[in-house]
N, C-alpha and C positions, 0 to 999 in steps of 0.2 A: 545551532543552524535549523533551518526548517525547510523540507521540502514538501510541495501541495501537489498531488498528483489526482487524475479523474480517471475512474475506471468503470465504463459505462455497463459492465456485466453483473456489477452487483445489484443484488436484486430481494436480499432477504438478511435477516440474523446472523444465520449460520455461514454466509459470504463473510459478512464482517467480523465473525470469530476464526474463521478459515484464514483469513489476511492477517488478522492480529496474533493467530496461533505462530503462522509462519515467519512474522516481523519478528516475534520473540527470540527467534535462531539469530537473530543479528545483533549481535551486542553492543555495536554502534550506535542501535535505534532506542533512545531513552524513552520514546512514548510514542504512541500511536493512534489519532483518531479516526474512524470511519463512519463517514453520513451516508445510511443507506438512499435517501430521500435526493441529496444532492450527489451522490456518485464520487463523493471527495473523500481524499484520504490526506490527513496532515499528518507527516513525520518526522518528529524531531529526532536529531540525529548530531553525532560529531564529524569532524572532518574525516575520519576514515571509514564513513558510509559509503558501501559500494553498489550505487543506484543501479548499475547493470545489473549485477547478480541478484540484488533485491528483485528487478522487474523481470528477470528470466524465471525466478522461482514463484512469483504470484502468477506472472503470464501461462505458468505449466500445471497451476491448479485447475482450471478451466479454460475452455475454448473461447468463452466469451469474456474473459478477462482481458484487456487491451491496455497499458498503462500506458497514460498520456499526460507529460506536465501540463499543469495548468496555471495561469498567468495569475491567478490568486484563488 
């Protein structure tokens, strides 16, 4: 399964590394790609992925991180 989100607050490589690091704590995530330029995050995961919990974790990292589902 794949979920694509937009996080407008992403602005540098450290942001991407932080999001990837936190995502590593979710065993249901098989891979994650963060594109700093487009602010898109592609999450490959299994059906047990808890999107709400992941969103809460990511948004708690930085007040500018607002996770929004992307249409593509």
